[in-house]
ChimeraX commands (.cxc) that place a marker at each C-alpha (Angstrom):
marker #1 position 74.52,183.28,-56.70 radius 0.5
marker #1 position 76.75,180.70,-54.87 radius 0.5
marker #1 position 76.69,183.19,-51.68 radius 0.5
marker #1 position 72.78,183.19,-51.96 radius 0.5
marker #1 position 72.66,179.42,-51.71 radius 0.5
marker #1 position 75.21,179.42,-49.19 radius 0.5
marker #1 position 73.21,181.74,-47.03 radius 0.5
marker #1 position 69.90,179.89,-47.58 radius 0.5
marker #1 position 71.56,176.35,-46.59 radius 0.5
marker #1 position 72.87,178.01,-43.45 radius 0.5
marker #1 position 69.44,179.60,-42.41 radius 0.5
marker #1 position 67.94,176.29,-43.01 radius 0.5
marker #1 position 70.62,174.15,-41.24 radius 0.5
marker #1 position 70.04,176.61,-38.36 radius 0.5
marker #1 position 66.41,175.65,-38.19 radius 0.5
marker #1 position 67.24,172.10,-38.33 radius 0.5
marker #1 position 69.69,172.37,-35.71 radius 0.5
marker #1 position 67.24,174.27,-33.32 radius 0.5
marker #1 position 64.74,171.72,-33.84 radius 0.5
marker #1 position 67.11,168.85,-32.79 radius 0.5
marker #1 position 67.98,170.85,-29.70 radius 0.5
marker #1 position 64.26,171.33,-28.93 radius 0.5
marker #1 position 63.44,167.59,-29.49 radius 0.5
marker #1 position 66.64,166.64,-27.53 radius 0.5
marker #1 position 65.60,169.03,-24.33 radius 0.5
marker #1 position 61.93,167.68,-24.51 radius 0.5
marker #1 position 62.92,163.90,-24.42 radius 0.5
marker #1 position 65.30,164.48,-21.71 radius 0.5
marker #1 position 62.81,166.11,-19.43 radius 0.5
marker #1 position 60.63,163.11,-19.73 radius 0.5
marker #1 position 63.60,160.69,-19.10 radius 0.5
marker #1 position 64.81,163.03,-16.13 radius 0.5
marker #1 position 61.51,162.62,-14.44 radius 0.5
marker #1 position 61.54,158.72,-14.91 radius 0.5
marker #1 position 65.12,158.56,-13.30 radius 0.5
marker #1 position 63.81,160.81,-10.44 radius 0.5
marker #1 position 60.70,158.37,-10.11 radius 0.5
marker #1 position 63.00,155.49,-10.00 radius 0.5
marker #1 position 65.16,156.94,-7.55 radius 0.5
marker #1 position 62.77,157.91,-4.98 radius 0.5
marker #1 position 60.60,154.69,-5.16 radius 0.5
marker #1 position 57.75,156.61,-6.73 radius 0.5
marker #1 position 57.44,154.51,-9.82 radius 0.5
marker #1 position 57.27,151.41,-7.82 radius 0.5
marker #1 position 54.59,152.85,-5.62 radius 0.5
marker #1 position 52.56,153.74,-8.78 radius 0.5
marker #1 position 52.82,150.32,-10.10 radius 0.5
marker #1 position 51.85,149.11,-6.78 radius 0.5
marker #1 position 48.79,151.31,-6.53 radius 0.5
marker #1 position 47.80,150.17,-10.12 radius 0.5
marker #1 position 48.13,146.46,-9.53 radius 0.5
marker #1 position 46.14,146.85,-6.14 radius 0.5
marker #1 position 43.32,148.49,-8.02 radius 0.5
marker #1 position 43.31,145.75,-10.69 radius 0.5
marker #1 position 43.31,143.06,-8.04 radius 0.5
marker #1 position 40.49,144.57,-6.09 radius 0.5
marker #1 position 38.21,144.84,-9.49 radius 0.5
marker #1 position 39.17,141.21,-10.14 radius 0.5
marker #1 position 38.25,140.13,-6.49 radius 0.5
marker #1 position 35.06,141.90,-6.84 radius 0.5
marker #1 position 34.23,140.10,-10.46 radius 0.5
marker #1 position 35.03,136.84,-8.71 radius 0.5
marker #1 position 32.77,137.31,-5.98 radius 0.5
marker #1 position 29.66,138.47,-8.14 radius 0.5
marker #1 position 30.48,135.34,-10.12 radius 0.5
marker #1 position 30.68,133.08,-7.01 radius 0.5
marker #1 position 27.21,134.50,-5.80 radius 0.5
marker #1 position 25.57,133.70,-9.02 radius 0.5
marker #1 position 27.14,130.04,-8.76 radius 0.5
marker #1 position 26.78,129.08,-5.43 radius 0.5
marker #1 position 23.05,129.37,-4.90 radius 0.5
marker #1 position 22.64,127.24,-8.41 radius 0.5
marker #1 position 25.01,124.68,-7.05 radius 0.5
marker #1 position 23.34,124.60,-3.78 radius 0.5
marker #1 position 19.94,123.98,-5.69 radius 0.5
marker #1 position 21.30,120.92,-7.59 radius 0.5
marker #1 position 22.65,119.25,-4.67 radius 0.5
marker #1 position 19.59,119.26,-2.60 radius 0.5
marker #1 position 17.13,117.03,-4.76 radius 0.5
marker #1 position 19.91,114.43,-4.99 radius 0.5
marker #1 position 20.05,113.80,-1.28 radius 0.5
marker link #1:1,2 radius 0.2
marker link #1:2,3 radius 0.2
marker link #1:3,4 radius 0.2
marker link #1:4,5 radius 0.2
marker link #1:5,6 radius 0.2
marker link #1:6,7 radius 0.2
marker link #1:7,8 radius 0.2
marker link #1:8,9 radius 0.2
marker link #1:9,10 radius 0.2
marker link #1:10,11 radius 0.2
marker link #1:11,12 radius 0.2
marker link #1:12,13 radius 0.2
marker link #1:13,14 radius 0.2
marker link #1:14,15 radius 0.2
marker link #1:15,16 radius 0.2
marker link #1:16,17 radius 0.2
marker link #1:17,18 radius 0.2
marker link #1:18,19 radius 0.2
marker link #1:19,20 radius 0.2
marker link #1:20,21 radius 0.2
marker link #1:21,22 radius 0.2
marker link #1:22,23 radius 0.2
marker link #1:23,24 radius 0.2
marker link #1:24,25 radius 0.2
marker link #1:25,26 radius 0.2
marker link #1:26,27 radius 0.2
marker link #1:27,28 radius 0.2
marker link #1:28,29 radius 0.2
marker link #1:29,30 radius 0.2
marker link #1:30,31 radius 0.2
marker link #1:31,32 radius 0.2
marker link #1:32,33 radius 0.2
marker link #1:33,34 radius 0.2
marker link #1:34,35 radius 0.2
marker link #1:35,36 radius 0.2
marker link #1:36,37 radius 0.2
marker link #1:37,38 radius 0.2
marker link #1:38,39 radius 0.2
marker link #1:39,40 radius 0.2
marker link #1:40,41 radius 0.2
marker link #1:41,42 radius 0.2
marker link #1:42,43 radius 0.2
marker link #1:43,44 radius 0.2
marker link #1:44,45 radius 0.2
marker link #1:45,46 radius 0.2
marker link #1:46,47 radius 0.2
marker link #1:47,48 radius 0.2
marker link #1:48,49 radius 0.2
marker link #1:49,50 radius 0.2
marker link #1:50,51 radius 0.2
marker link #1:51,52 radius 0.2
marker link #1:52,53 radius 0.2
marker link #1:53,54 radius 0.2
marker link #1:54,55 radius 0.2
marker link #1:55,56 radius 0.2
marker link #1:56,57 radius 0.2
marker link #1:57,58 radius 0.2
marker link #1:58,59 radius 0.2
marker link #1:59,60 radius 0.2
marker link #1:60,61 radius 0.2
marker link #1:61,62 radius 0.2
marker link #1:62,63 radius 0.2
marker link #1:63,64 radius 0.2
marker link #1:64,65 radius 0.2
marker link #1:65,66 radius 0.2
marker link #1:66,67 radius 0.2
marker link #1:67,68 radius 0.2
marker link #1:68,69 radius 0.2
marker link #1:69,70 radius 0.2
marker link #1:70,71 radius 0.2
marker link #1:71,72 radius 0.2
marker link #1:72,73 radius 0.2
marker link #1:73,74 radius 0.2
marker link #1:74,75 radius 0.2
marker link #1:75,76 radius 0.2
marker link #1:76,77 radius 0.2
marker link #1:77,78 radius 0.2
marker link #1:78,79 radius 0.2
marker link #1:79,80 radius 0.2
marker link #1:80,81 radius 0.2
view
């Protein structure tokens, strides 16, 4: 009986070991890509493109707001003159 339990424990520990190896290899693959992106400058380029797009959308929203605000402000100034 002791040998039977020992076999079960070994096979169970083998499955755990294989799972840990699989997770380790999967996580190393992601960090390896990040290291390559950092070394080649691709990460900085991606961040630059994202920031550029965000600034463009903010600029477009601001222009729309100013278009709405400026004609109203011009109307308010005319009667006072």
